[in-house]
C-alpha positions in Angstrom: 41.3 208.8 99.4 39.9 211.9 100.9 39.9 212.6 104.6 36.2 211.9 104.7 36.7 208.3 103.5 39.2 207.8 106.3 36.6 208.9 108.8 33.9 206.6 107.4 36.4 203.6 107.6 37.3 204.6 111.2 33.7 205.0 112.3 32.9 201.6 110.7 35.8 199.9 112.6 34.7 201.6 115.9 31.1 200.4 115.5 32.2 196.9 114.5 34.5 196.7 117.6 31.7 197.9 119.9 29.4 195.2 118.5 32.1 192.5 118.9 32.5 193.5 122.6 28.8 193.1 123.2 28.5 189.8 121.3 31.8 188.1 122.3 32.9 187.3 125.9 36.1 188.9 127.0 39.1 186.7 126.4 41.8 186.2 128.9 45.5 185.8 128.4 47.4 182.7 129.5 50.6 183.4 131.6 53.0 180.7 132.7 56.0 181.0 134.9 59.5 180.4 133.6 59.8 176.9 134.9 56.5 175.9 133.2 57.5 177.6 130.0 61.0 176.0 129.8 59.4 172.6 130.6 56.9 172.7 127.7 57.4 170.6 124.7 57.0 173.1 121.9 57.5 171.7 118.4 60.4 173.2 116.5 59.6 175.8 113.9 59.3 174.3 110.5 60.7 175.8 107.2 58.1 176.4 104.5 61.0 177.2 102.1 64.3 176.7 103.8 66.2 178.6 104.8 64.3 181.8 103.8 60.6 181.3 104.8 59.9 179.8 108.3 56.4 178.8 109.4 54.7 181.6 111.2 57.1 184.0 109.5 57.1 187.0 107.2 59.5 187.4 104.3 59.8 190.2 101.8 61.3 190.4 98.4 62.7 193.8 97.7 64.4 195.1 94.6 64.2 197.8 91.9 61.3 197.9 89.6 61.3 195.4 86.6 64.0 193.0 87.7 61.9 189.9 88.3 60.3 190.1 91.8 57.0 188.7 90.6 58.7 185.9 88.7 60.7 185.0 91.8 57.6 185.2 94.0 55.6 183.0 91.6 58.4 180.5 91.4 58.6 180.3 95.2 54.8 179.8 95.4 55.0 177.0 92.8 58.0 175.4 94.5 56.2 175.4 98.0 53.0 174.1 96.4 55.0 171.3 94.7 57.3 170.6 97.7 60.2 171.2 95.3 63.4 173.2 95.3 63.8 176.6 93.8 67.4 178.1 93.3 69.2 177.1 96.5 66.1 176.9 98.6 64.1 173.8 99.5 60.4 173.2 100.2 60.5 170.1 102.4 56.9 169.2 101.6 54.0 170.4 99.4 51.9 173.1 101.1 48.7 174.9 100.0 49.6 178.4 98.6 47.4 181.4 97.9 49.0 183.9 95.5 47.4 187.4 95.6 48.4 189.4 92.6 47.7 193.1 92.5 49.4 194.5 89.4 50.3 192.0 86.8 48.0 191.5 83.8 46.3 188.1 83.9 47.8 187.1 80.5 51.3 187.9 81.7 50.8 185.9 84.9 49.5 183.0 82.9 52.6 183.1 80.6 55.0 183.3 83.5 53.4 180.4 85.4 53.4 178.3 82.2 57.1 179.0 81.8 57.7 177.9 85.5 55.7 174.7 85.1 57.5 173.9 81.8 60.9 174.4 83.3 60.2 172.6 86.6 62.0 169.3 87.2 59.2 168.0 89.4 55.5 167.0 89.0 53.1 170.0 89.1 51.3 170.5 92.4 47.8 169.2 92.9 45.6 172.0 91.6 44.2 172.9 95.0 47.7 173.4 96.3 48.3 176.7 94.2 45.4 179.1 93.9 45.7 182.5 92.4 43.6 185.7 92.8 44.3 188.3 90.2 42.6 191.6 89.4 41.6 190.5 85.9 39.3 187.9 87.3 37.4 190.1 89.7 34.1 191.4 88.2 33.9 194.1 90.9 37.6 195.0 91.0 40.1 194.0 93.7 39.1 195.1 97.2 41.5 197.1 99.4 43.2 194.7 101.8 43.7 197.5 104.2 39.9 197.5 104.8 37.7 194.9 106.5 35.9 194.1 103.3 39.1 193.1 101.5 40.4 191.2 104.4 37.1 189.2 104.7 37.1 188.5 101.0 40.6 187.0 101.1 39.9 185.2 104.4 37.2 183.2 102.7 40.0 181.6 100.5 42.4 180.8 103.4 41.1 177.4 104.5 44.1 175.1 104.6 46.5 177.6 103.1 50.0 177.6 104.7 51.6 180.3 102.6 50.2 183.5 101.3 52.1 185.4 98.7 51.1 189.0 98.3 52.4 190.7 95.1 52.5 193.6 95.7 51.4 194.8 99.1 51.3 198.5 98.3 49.0 197.9 95.3 46.6 195.7 97.3 46.5 197.9 100.4 45.5 201.4 99.3 45.5 203.2 102.7 47.5 206.3 103.5 51.1 206.8 102.4 53.1 203.7 101.6 56.2 204.8 103.6 54.5 206.0 106.7 54.3 203.4 109.4 50.9 204.7 110.8 49.3 203.9 107.4 50.0 200.2 107.9 48.2 199.9 111.3 44.9 198.5 109.8 46.8 196.0 107.7 48.9 194.8 110.6 45.9 194.3 112.8 
């Protein structure tokens, strides 16, 4: 991206924020005192894939290139969608999963998923429990998830989804430099 594109994205974000302030009422924050907070019955945090992926959590698979991160991520997605174990980890119940692939050719993804299904000791998940978005199926290319357009495009597929697997974040978020924390601000927001 050139500096000009950053300015355009930044200007678009400022204008959208200004319009949102005009259209939406100001929200207020809820504060409770320590006694109220400690007296609340807050449900315990569930495990999506125990013990590695808690609900409302974030997990990352990190390794050298070409050692099987995509295969592991796809296997985890399949296990969570099936409510089945994978390796030493357990998905206590089936959950809806959205797998966003940013770099693997569709044919290779299809082969890997077929291998996972064939080797599983459990019934496959209901079709709506594992959905896949891959670049090969996008007629207009995969939108940048660092921008509002890309985030809105994915958001339209999140209804009922409890786990989103993003493979790989740096290929799907094409903003700034991968190793600079400031570049990830728009994605984190």
